[in-house]
N, C-alpha and C positions, 0 to 999 in steps of 0.2 A: 817224803811228802812231795806230791807234784804240784806245781803252780801253773795257772793259765798263761797262755802266751800273751806277751805284751800287747799284741794287736787286738786282744779280746778284752783288754782292761782300759777303762776311760783314760784318756790322755791326761798325764800329769799325776796319776795316782801311783804312789810308791808302795811296793809290797815286797814280800820275801822275808826270810828269817832275820836278816839284818838290813831290810829295806834296800836290798841291792837291785831290785827290779822297779821299773816304772812303765805304767801303761801308755800306749800310743794310739788308742782307739778314740777318734774324734766323734763325739756325740752331739749332733746338731740340736739347737733349741727347738722347742715345739713350734715356735712362730715361723721357723724355717722349714717345717715339714708339711707336706700336703695334708689338708684337712682330713682327720680321722685315721691317718696312718700311724700305727703304734711307734712310739719313740720313748726311750728311757722308761720311766714308770707311768707314762701318759700317752697321748697321741697328738699328732700334728694339728695345728690350727690355721695353717696358711691355705687360703682359698686361691686356687689357680684358675683364672678365667678361661673360658673356651676361646679358641683362636678367633671365632666369629665375633667375639665381643671385644677384641683387641684391635687398636688402630693398625691399619694395613702396614706390614713390614716390621712391626715391633716384635721382638723376641718374646715368646711365651711358651712355657713348657719346653717341648723339644722341637718347636716349629716357630712360626711367626704369625702375627695377627692378620686377619683377612677383612676387618671392618674398615671400609673407606668412609671417613667422616667428611661431610660436605662443608665448604666454607660458609661462614655466617651470611654472606651476601646471597647464598643460594637457598637459605632456609627462611620459611615464613616469619614475618616480623614477630619478635618476642617469644618465639619457640626456642627452648634451650637446645644448644648445640655446642659440643666441645666444652670450653670453660666460659662460654658467653651465651648470647641468644641471637636468633636469626634477625637479619635486617631487611629481608626482601618483603616489600609490601605488594600483596597480590590484589589487583583490582577486582571488584565484583563483576560478575558476568554482564550486568546491565551497563557497565562502563567500557566494555570491550566490543570491538567491531563484530558484527553478526558473523557467526560461524567460525571465528578465530578461537583456537583452543585456549582455555584459561582454567587453572585449578583442575577440577575433575569434570569440567563441562566445556561449553563453548560460549562465546560472547553473544549477546542478544541486542546490542545497540546497532540500529541501522543508521549509517552515515549518509545523508543526502548528497547528491552531486552539487557542485558549485552553482550550476544553472538553476537549481531549485531552491536556492537560499537567497534571502533578501540581500541586495547589493550592500557590500561593506561589512556584512556580519561574518565573523570568523567561522570557517568550516575547514576541517582537515588542517593542512598547513597553509591555507590561502584564505580568501574571503569570498562570499557569495557574489554572483554576477546577475541576479534576477532583479530587474527594475520594477517597481510598482508605479503604475501611472498616477498622475495627479487627479484629484477629484474632478476637475473640470474636463478631463478626458474620458471619464467613465459615465455611462448612462445614468441619469437621475434615478435615485432610489436603489441602485445596485450597491450592496455592501461588500467589502473585501478587506484584505489585510488579516490581522490576527483573529482567528476564529470566525473569519468572514464577517466581523462586526466592527473592526477598528476604524474603517474609513467608509464613507458613503459618497457615491458619485453624484455630480450636479449637472451633468451634460443633458440638456433637453433635446430629445429626438422628436421631430414633428410626426404627427399622425399621417398615415398613408393618404388620407383624404385631403391633406394640405400640401402634398407634393405632386408635381406634374406627372401625369399618367406615364407609366412604363419606365420611370426613373428609378434605378436601383440605388439603395442606400442601406446604412446599417453595417453589420458585420460582413466584411469582404465585399461590400457593395451589392450584396445579394439578399441580405436578411429581410428587407422590406422592399416593396415596389409601389411607387406612387400611383394614386388612383384619380387624381384631380384632372378632369377633362376640361380643355379650353372651352369657355362658354358656359361652364357650370359652376356651382358654388360648393364650398365645403360648409360644415356646420357653422363655423365662425362667420363666414361671409353671409350666409343666409340670415343669421341673426341681425347683421348690420343692415342688410337690404330691407328687412321688415321694419327696422327702426326708421329708416328713411321713408319708406312707403307710408308708414303710419302718420308721418308728419307732412307729407305732400298734400296739396289740395285735393279734396274728393269731388266726385261728380263732374269730371272734365272741366274744372275751374282752371284759371290761369295762375301765374305766379305773382300777379300784381296785388296791390293793396296790402291788407294786414297779414296775409299769409306769406308774403315774400321773405321777410326776415326769418320766420320760423323755418321755411323750407331750406333757405341757405344755411341756417344754423345746423339743421339736421345733417346736411351734406358735409359741412365742415367738421361736425362732431365725429363723424365716421372716418373721413379721409385725413383730417389733420387735428386729431383730438387734443394733442398737446398745445396747439396754437389757438384753440377756440376762444379763450377769454380775451387774448390780445386782438384777434381779428374781429370778434364781435363788437368790441368797443370802438373799432375803427369803421364799421359799416355805416353807411348813411342812415340818419334817423328819419322817421316818418314813413309814409307808405310809398316808397320809391320802387320802381321796377328797373329792368336792365335795358330798356328800349333806348332809341336815339342813335345819332350818327356815330357816337363813340363806342358802340357796343363791340365792334370788331377789335378795336384797340384794347378795350378792357379785358375781353376774353383772352386775347393774345397775351396780355401781361400776366393774367392768372396762369395760363398754361406755361408761360416762360418760367415761372417760379416752380410750379409743381412738376412739369414734365419737359424741361428745357430741351432735352435731346430729341423730343418728338414734335417740336414746334412746326417745322416745315410740313410734316405730314398732316397735322391738324389744321394748319392754315389753309392748306389746299382743299380741305373738306368743308370749310366754313362757307356760308353764303357769300357770293361775290358782291362787290359794290358796298354802298353804305346802307345795308339792310339792317333792320332790327330782327328780333326773333319772333315777330308776330306772324300770324297767318299760317299758310300751308308749309312754310319752311321750318317750323319749330321742330317737327319730328326728325327731319333730316339733320338739323343742326345739333339737336340733343344726341342723336345717334352718332354723329361724328365725334362729339366730346366723349361720350361713353366708350366708343370704339377704341379711342386712343388711351384714355385714362383708366378704363375698367374693362379691357378687352376680354378678360376671362369671364366677366359677368354680363356680357352684352345681352345674350338671349333671354335670360331670366329677367334682367332689369328692364329691358325694352318693353316686355309684355306688361309690365306693371306701371309704366308711365301713363299719365292721362292722355287720352286721345283727343286730337283736334284742339289742343291748347295753344295759346300764344302768350307772348310776354309784352303786351301793349303798354303805352304810357310814356312818361318822361323819366329821366334819370338825373340825379345829382352826380354828374360824371366827375367833377373835381374831387368830391369826397372819396369816390371809389378809386380814382387814380392815385390819390394820396395814400390811401390804405394799401393799395397794391404795391406802390413804391416802397412803403415801409417794410412789407413782408418780403419783397424782392431783395432789398438790401441785406436782409438777414439770411436769405436762403440761396443766393446765386451760386455759392460754392458747394452746395450739396450735390453729391453724385446721384446718378440715376438709381432707382430702386427696382431691382437690386443693382448695386454698384458694379460698374464694369471693371475688369481686371486692370490694375495699374492706376485706378482713380486715387487721388490723394487730395488732402486739404492742407493749406498752409496754416501753421499754428502761429499765434501771436507770441510775443516774448513772454508774457505772463503765463500763457498756456504751456510753453516749453519749460519754464521755470517750475510750474506746478508738477509737471511729469517728473522732472529731475528731482524735486524735493521728495515726491512720493517714493521714487526709486531708492533714494539715500536712506530713508527712514523705515522702509519695509523690512521686517525681520526675516532672516533666511529660514526660519522654521517653517515658513509656508512652502518652500520649494526643496528642502533638503532631502526629501524622500525620493526625488526624481532628478536632482542636479547631478551633473557629471563632474569628473575630477579635474576638468579644465574650465570650470565655470567660476563666476564671481563668488558664488556660494562657497566653493572650496576655499577661496582666498580668505573669506571672512572666518570660516570655521577653523582654518589652519592657524590663524592669528589668535583666536580666542578659545578654542576647544581642542588642544593637541598636546601631546607629550612624547618623549622618547624612552619612557621607562616601562611601559606595558609590554612592548615587544622589542627585544634586543635588536639593535641595528635598524630599527624602523621608526619613522615618524608616524604616529597613530593619530588620525584626526577623527574626532567624535562629533556626533550631532549635538544639537543644543541641549539635549537632556544630560549630556556629559557621560553617558554610559554606552549608548549604541554607536558602534564604529561606523564612520562615514567611509574612510579609506585608509590604507596603509601605504607609505612611500618609503622605499629604501633610502638610507642616508649614508653618507661617507664623512669621515672626519680625518683631521691631520693635526698632530701635536705641534708641527712646525708652522702651521698657518698663522698669519697675523690676524689678531682680533680687531674688529671695528670698535672703537671706543667713543665715537661721537660723529655727529653730522652738523655742519654749519652752512 
């Protein structure tokens, strides 16, 4: 009887007539045999992955894996990778600079240049440099700022009819051109003239008698409205006129107060000698006064004055001189209208203190939108509205609302520096 070769018999199996033979054929377990390959009385159950599904360089079958597994830091946040999950947070396109690739598209966020961003507001890695003007520097009624409604200008721009002819002003000095011609009236002046004319004596009457106070009151109401009550109370009572030897002195005193710089010119045009304003000289005298005090209104005003009038009678000159002196004492320091360049008025101690007090208590919120980083406004905000935690290495100064950045300043520190612990 013949026996199979030991190499064909399972390893460890003893056979032969006297068990003299032992098999040497190693039979692998089904778990060690490729799936569905026959083995023993069954088939293999070991699944061998394709190299494309095996980590790059790892042995598989008769080759090595070809799958390169990205690190978690390169995989979208929370997406499974290897034995963990991705940690890369991909921003939405709306948060990425316009046209910069992101995910499967490009960014859609337009980042404005610093020059188009409000001063102190963070943009890119810096802050905006665009200053918004104060309300007082923007034409009245013009709105600007957030949505063009945040702030409204308060600067009043005169009408062209109220500005000297051919004078350019407004935007660039060319937006508007003055139309007021010397010797003519604007609408406001015309209304004032009609008010005076309505109160002057009619039918060529003079300024004596009961009409004298009313006529003077009308003139003062227009020319010195703010001083009317005080001046009216000091005018002489009764039916006085401005005649008499002191008329030149009285008129000179009035003109000294109202038009001090023009006194010499007016004095030269007044009637010489101790004349009053009666008779034929009245037109010339009134014309002289109007020429100096209301030069731009002469032509129209002169045509409306009563013809052939005089100012006869007597005058309580002491009362007039006292009234004039009282007004003069309060107005000697007033500059010309308009004031000449360099004109100044001395302030009393109380006035200076009042200005200082107003400055000390005024809140910086009124100027923080336009204040520079070397202003007192910066010092106040830096002491009360700042921190070093929002931006590393920066002193961040905020506006009074505590959120809008005013400016950032780089800071330096030293652990060896001595600390200030007190001041005495």
